[in-house]
N, C-alpha and C positions, 0 to 999 in steps of 0.2 A: 274965231275962238282959238285959244291957245291952251296947251298943256305943257307939263314938264316931264321930259324923258331923260334917261341917263345912258341909253344904248339902243341900237337897232342891230339885230343879228340877222344877216341874210343867209339863205341856204340852210336853215335850221331843219333838223331831221327828227328831233325828239320832243317837239312842242305841239303835237297834233298830227293829223294825217298829211301825207305827202311832203313836199318841200315847201318851207314857209319862211316868211319874215316874222321874227319875234321882236315886238316893240316893248321895251322895258320902261314902264312909267314909274316915276319917283314917288316915294311915300309908302309906308307900311305901318299898320297898327300893332303888328307882332314884332318881337325881338327874339326870334329863334336862336338859341345858342349855337346851332350848327349852320346858320345862314351863310350861303356862299356869295351873297350880294349885299354885304352890310352897308355899302355906300348908297343903297336904295332906300334906307329906312327914313331918312329925313326928306321932307318935301322941299327943303331949301337947296338952292344952287350954291355950292361951296367951292372955294379954291383951297386945294391942299398941296402941301410940299411932299414930293416923293423923291426917292433915290433910285437911280438906275446905274448899273455897272457898264461903263463904256471904256473899252481898251484897258481893262483891269482896274480902272479907277471909278469910285462912286461919284456920280454927278447928281446934284440936287436939281429938281425940276418942279415947276408949278403945273398943277393939273386941275382943270375945272371939272367938277362932278355935277352933271345935269345941265340941261339947256332948255329954254323955252322954244316951242315949235308951234306953228300955226296948223290948223286943221288941213288947210290946202297944201302946205309944204309936206306934211306927213302923208297925206293921200298921194301926192306925187311920188314920194319915196316908195310907198306900198305898190303903186301901179307899175313901177319899174320892172317888177318881176311877174307881171300878169301871165306871160306865156309860160313861165315855169310853173305857176300855180295850175294852169290849165292842163299842162302835160302830166303833172304829177298828182293831180287832185289835191293840191295844197291850198295855201291861203295865208292869212295873217293871224298871229297870236298876240294878244295883249297880255303882258305879264308885268312883273315888278321885282321887288316891292309888291304892293297890292294895288292892281289897277282900279279897284273900286274906290280908292282914296280920291281919285279924280273922276267921280261918277258921271258928271255932266259931259266932260270932255270925252270920256270913254263911250258914253251913249251916242254922242254925235259922230264919233269915228265909226262905230258899229253901223250906224244908219248910212253913212257914206259908203262903207264896204258893201252893205246890202244893195244899195242903189247901183253900185258898180259890179255886182255879182261876184264879189270876193268872199270866199269861205272864211268865217271868223271863229276864233277860239278866245275864250277868256280863262286865263290861268289864275285861280283865285284861292285865297285862304278860307273864303266864306265868312270872314269876320267883317260884316258890313250891315247897315240897316236893311231890313228885308225889302223896303220899298225900292232900294237901288236895284236889287235883283229883279223885282217885278217890272221895272222900267226897261232893263236891258234884255230880259229874256226873249222878247219877240224878235230881237235883231241878232241874237247870238246862236251860231250853229252848233257850238260844242263848248261845254264847260269842262275844264280840267280842274278838279276839285280836290283840295288837300284834306287828308284825314291823318293828323299828326299823332294824336293820342286819344284813346277812348275815355280816359279818366280826366275830369275837368281840373282837379287840383294839380295833378302831375303836368297836365297841359299848361297850366298857368306857370308852374315852376320853370318850365323850359322855354316858353314862348312869351310870357308876360301877360297872357289873357286866358280865361277859361274857354271851354269849348261849347257852352250852351247855345250861343248865337250861331256858331258854325253848324252844329247838328240840326238846329231849327231850320236854318236856311237850306241845308241839304234835303231835309224833308219837304220843304217848300218847293224846291226845284223838281224833286221827284213827283210831287202832286201835280205840278204844271206839265209834266211829261217832257222835261228838258232832256237833251242828249248830254250825257255826263260820262267822263272817265274819272274814276277815283284814283288819286295819287297818294301813295303811302311812302313817305321817306323812311328808310330803314336805318335807325340810328342805334348802334350797339350800346347796351346798358340803359337806353332810354325807352325804346318801344319794340325791341326785337325779341322779347321773351314770348314763349308759347302762349302764356295766359293773356298777355296784352294783345297779341295777334288774334286770338280767339274772341276777345272782347270787341276788337275792331270789326271782325267778321260778323258778330252778332248785330252790330249797328247796321251793316249793309243788308243782312238778312231781313231786317224789319222794314226795308224799303219795298215799294211796289215792284220795282224793276231790278233786274240783275245787270249791273253795269260792269264794263271792263275795268280791271284793276292794274295799275302800274306800280310796281315795286321799285322805288328809287333808292338804291344803296348809297349810304353816306360816303362822300369822298372828301379828301383833304385839300382839293384844288383851291378852294376859296379862302383857306386859312391865311395865306400870305397877304391877303388884302387888309387884314386888321392892322398888321404892322405897317404896310405900305401907306395906308390912309390915316394912321395914327389913331385907330379905334381900339378900345379895349375888347379882348376876347375872354369870355367867362366860361367857355366850354372846357370841362375837364378833359385830360388826355383821353382820346377815343381812337381806337383803331378802326379801319374800314372793315365792314362786315365780311365774314368768311363766305366762301362758296356754299358751305354747309348751311350757314344761317340764312342765306338768300334762298336757297332751294327749299328749306323748311317753310319759310314764309310763303313761297310760291305754292307749295303743296297744300297748305292749310286752306287757301282760297280756291285752288283748283278742285280740291276734293268736294267742294260744295257747288261746283258748276260754274265758277267764275273763269272768264278768260283772262289770263295773267300775262303781263309783259314785264320783263326786267329792264328797267331804264327808261320806260316811256316810249 
């Protein structure tokens, strides 16, 4: 079996517990305006022309975005760091894009990880048919679950899809007793107002369990990729959130008993 990935990050510290490998699968049903991996959106493997400054001169280069990889080759790559996982209580995280876009390949890799006693995380937007989550749930140790905006129309404005499926699937995983970390990207002017944060809080309060919350402050690091890969950026000029804004968000959830981490 083969899947399409666009990167593997070793020694990752913010994609789940311990030291991990993060496997980035290609394809995403959302088009978040602040996305820092815009090259992940398409399922296609593409060749793009990029520019790099070498010795003060701009040099044009060809770069392939994405590659096909077999289940066994990916497992071999994952197992390279088994000792690191064991020492740090880490493992592998499947991210994207949206890893559920390759649901069968993801399920197969999760099963291989379970067989090899490798801790597994799935970093997901939650925008997927519920049957996909029902299939992978028994083999997933931890879900990193995005909650981008509590209002469906605003969610659609900034991501291209509403949040009905996402909230339904969050409820489903909660009912199944899944281990979940909620991840809230904090985007100034989009979802950082006090009223929006309280609305997100209300969604979490209606769940059966109190899950840890990761506040992920927006950063501009990924914005250079749009020009680099010739992709249009539709995000209006946005500054990175202030320390005051981040702390306010943290306090809103902590006040109601949630364990909050800044940055995941």
